[in-house]
C-alpha positions as CSV (number, residue, x, y, z in Angstrom):
1,M,33.3,365.6,85.6
2,I,37.1,366.1,85.3
3,S,36.7,369.5,83.7
4,F,34.1,370.4,86.4
5,L,36.5,369.6,89.2
6,K,39.3,371.5,87.5
7,S,37.2,374.6,87.3
8,N,35.5,374.4,90.7
9,P,38.0,374.5,93.6
10,K,35.3,373.9,96.3
11,A,34.1,370.8,94.5
12,F,37.7,369.5,94.3
13,E,38.0,369.9,98.1
14,E,34.7,368.1,98.6
15,A,35.8,365.3,96.4
16,I,39.0,364.9,98.6
17,K,36.9,364.6,101.7
18,L,34.4,362.3,100.1
19,A,37.2,360.0,98.9
20,M,38.2,359.3,102.4
21,T,34.7,358.3,103.6
22,D,32.9,355.0,103.5
23,K,30.0,356.3,101.5
24,Q,30.1,353.8,98.6
25,P,30.1,353.8,95.7
26,F,30.8,357.5,95.8
27,A,33.9,357.5,97.9
28,W,35.7,355.1,95.5
29,R,34.5,357.0,92.5
30,S,35.7,360.2,94.0
31,A,39.2,358.8,94.6
32,W,39.3,357.6,91.1
33,L,38.2,360.9,89.8
34,L,40.7,362.8,91.9
35,W,43.6,360.6,90.6
36,S,42.3,361.2,87.0
37,C,42.4,365.0,87.3
38,M,45.0,365.9,89.8
39,E,48.5,367.1,89.0
40,V,51.7,365.5,90.2
41,N,52.3,366.7,93.8
42,D,49.0,368.6,93.6
43,K,49.0,371.4,96.2
44,R,45.3,370.8,96.8
45,I,46.0,367.3,98.0
46,R,49.2,368.0,100.1
47,K,47.4,369.0,103.3
48,H,45.3,365.8,103.2
49,I,48.1,363.3,102.8
50,K,48.1,362.2,106.4
51,S,44.3,361.8,106.4
52,I,44.4,359.8,103.2
53,I,47.0,357.5,104.6
54,D,45.0,357.1,107.8
55,S,41.9,356.2,105.9
56,I,43.3,353.5,103.7
57,E,43.5,350.6,106.1
58,T,39.7,350.5,106.7
59,K,38.7,350.6,103.0
60,K,38.0,347.8,100.6
61,D,40.5,346.7,98.0
62,G,39.5,348.9,95.0
63,H,39.1,351.9,97.2
64,Q,42.6,351.3,98.8
65,R,44.1,351.1,95.3
66,E,42.6,354.4,94.2
67,L,43.8,356.2,97.4
68,L,47.3,354.7,96.9
69,K,47.3,355.9,93.3
70,I,46.6,359.4,94.6
71,L,49.5,359.1,97.0
72,S,51.8,357.7,94.3
73,K,51.5,361.0,92.5
74,M,52.5,363.0,95.6
75,E,55.8,363.8,97.2
76,I,55.4,362.3,100.7
77,K,57.1,364.1,103.6
78,K,59.7,362.2,105.6
79,D,57.3,362.3,108.5
80,Y,54.8,360.0,106.7
81,E,57.1,357.9,104.5
82,G,57.7,355.2,107.1
83,Y,54.1,355.0,108.0
84,L,53.0,354.8,104.4
85,F,55.8,352.2,103.7
86,D,54.6,350.0,106.6
87,L,50.9,350.3,105.4
88,C,51.9,349.3,101.9
89,M,54.0,346.4,103.2
90,D,51.0,345.2,105.2
91,L,48.8,345.3,102.0
92,W,51.5,343.6,99.9
93,E,51.9,340.8,102.5
94,Q,48.1,340.0,102.3
95,I,48.4,337.4,99.5
96,D,44.7,337.0,99.2
97,K,44.2,340.8,98.4
98,D,43.4,342.0,95.0
99,P,46.6,341.9,92.8
100,S,46.0,345.4,91.7
101,V,46.1,346.7,95.3
102,R,49.2,344.7,96.0
103,M,51.0,345.9,92.9
104,T,50.0,349.5,93.6
105,A,51.3,349.1,97.2
106,L,54.6,347.7,95.8
107,K,55.0,350.6,93.5
108,V,54.5,353.1,96.4
109,M,57.1,351.1,98.5
110,I,59.6,351.2,95.6
111,K,59.0,354.9,95.1
112,I,59.9,355.4,98.8
113,A,62.8,352.9,98.6
114,N,64.3,354.9,95.7
115,K,64.7,357.8,98.1
116,H,66.1,355.5,100.8
117,P,68.4,352.8,99.2
118,Q,69.1,351.3,102.6
119,I,65.7,349.6,102.5
120,A,66.3,347.9,99.2
121,N,66.8,344.6,101.1
122,E,63.3,344.9,102.4
123,I,62.0,345.1,98.8
124,K,64.1,342.0,97.9
125,F,62.6,340.1,100.8
126,L,59.0,341.1,99.8
127,L,59.6,339.7,96.3
128,Q,60.2,336.1,97.4
129,D,58.2,333.4,95.7
130,H,55.6,333.0,98.5
131,Y,54.4,336.6,97.9
132,L,54.2,336.0,94.2
133,D,52.7,332.5,94.0
134,T,49.1,333.7,94.1
135,L,49.5,336.2,91.3
136,S,48.6,335.6,87.7
137,P,51.5,335.2,85.2
138,G,50.8,338.7,83.8
139,V,51.0,340.4,87.1
140,R,54.1,338.4,88.0
141,M,55.7,339.6,84.8
142,A,54.8,343.2,85.5
143,I,56.3,342.9,89.0
144,T,59.4,341.3,87.6
145,R,59.9,344.3,85.3
146,I,59.3,346.7,88.3
147,E,61.9,344.7,90.3
148,K,64.5,344.7,87.5
149,D,64.1,348.5,87.1
150,F,64.4,349.1,90.8
151,F,67.5,346.9,91.3
152,K,69.1,348.3,88.2
153,S,68.9,351.8,89.6
154,N,69.9,350.8,93.2
């Protein structure tokens, strides 16, 4: 499927559109497939960034994660960074959400915060114990590493 998408531009475009729908299980699979075969800052995805961001809130956990993973590979314009950061913060603060969604949202927030060090304090606030208590020890350890790397560079 990956080689098919790479060699068929129309199919890639259709996969992007399908990934933003609620037609399950195809939409989730399409998002997963796109992430698997796209390039970093893929020009075919660029014009869809706003639509992808807009579609995330209404999706279920796994689908949200896959759409965030697509966005994590993209350079997000300043116009959308705040909106995406807020969306990710909302996902992170939902402590009953799937840990993989929350961790992916955190990674996106940190990517944005690396470009805007003035929001480092927001990241620090979001890493308080009450946000971490519901996570497994393995996920907490991974987040601790992400946190150390972030604050070492900021």
